Steps between C-alpha positions, in 0.01 A plus 500: 500500500668819380518773767392853407782700331637827633309689240167339599569571866576867414178532302304353781649741755455787263131409468464493876657848506255631242201387717650657808553833316150471371341468844719783648393731220135396557529582871681829485432641153139407411503750223753295304255214447642434151842426642348261755356288223802533286731362760259222587476401126884518472534271798250255349690506160837450667381206710323342189826530309684325779238227498517443127875516504513232778251283303721523185801407716318191638367421148157457649189731494319311776468738787584416863798274415717640781469740792640806310249434216213434745539806721562717200175372349298589810650851501420563137137378532458720815640796318264449219206482736624821666532683167157386395331632820683830474409534133134430572513719810319231699686559827701820556853471636493123466858528368607617844452139610552280191814681366704425814380138489609467141839661588541256790417204279748609236781539751412163641524348154838649454620374837358150509580447125871553563563407858272196538390397148310174465257344247157354522409149393286461175198290581136579435425506875794731577409728209144534636641567835746773371241671285249531782762600758662763288180641356283517813737742678441755222141530598571485870755773453225715352272407806777606733548822311121568526522431874780747542309763304184423710679560822659822381163640366311385809754674728474820299125491499497473886746785534312811405822691466657265245430575129331221304640434157212413262732280301494247785148411394239399752507252781231292341693476172819404673323234706332360194823477299670343809229235525518424119880474510496272805237278338715436193824475699338260752384269230850481360653471840276202569628322186863581597456383855334170409757423230781601725388276791471206261851559376631514856320185594646323192850592608443456874845346536647838393299707755500249776218341702377837631468657153192694615720705728705628206512885527383538136187290567428674836524853348297392197218355708508808730456728197228267366301538818533879503372526142217251588389761765508778248282304263247451783487861579174573300305258737693608807473879544758504783770411245406773245683827447825554681527148624474361150767744388730392775450131440573556127825670583600238756422220258724648233783547747477128584510422130817702457650306784403180334646609168827583677515162671445325168832654383687395819349161581525252216 
């Protein structure tokens, strides 16, 4: 499995820098909206070039072949979702949350791809597991972003002296999009969790008798339970609003921890 070249790593880090510059401009120079989108587009292009370059190097166009390729794929798809939401003006300031997430993913790809590179096995079951595991977090990242925006807007509405930016949208809109994103992400997470557990059980000798205590599995199940609570919020009013937002954020933090453990624990 070829490791990413220096040029691919530089492109990835440059893309991360573009997203960080984009969010900084958005926070402190809102009037330069065109530059915000330009830097975000540039970051998406740079990371896409790195992905294609790495695919050519591997002589395979199948995504998710290794951890550099996999994390890069998540970052690009998340960036595309962020650009679409900004273009359609569905949620104001959503880039304040999604752009740093994309930058973090890009830096993680550059780090894990060079320091701890490893490949993934090519079986139908493993492919189903990878696709669900690496696609679900895109929607759950969006849910976490909506949760952060909900908490910010809710705090500003409670504080009469804090200005409320109309581009944040409404609490109802943020809650609806959060629920929709969690619904899709939860379905994919369910597939990923089931296929992952089966893979672990099949290789129980590798993980030991107490495989169910593996940190990756514990964090995944914990995140799964949190998102299950979010999905039940419509029939349980006590979990709506701020609690749903907090659970969405906490669930995504657990998923990021799981993603990090996947790179460290083989």
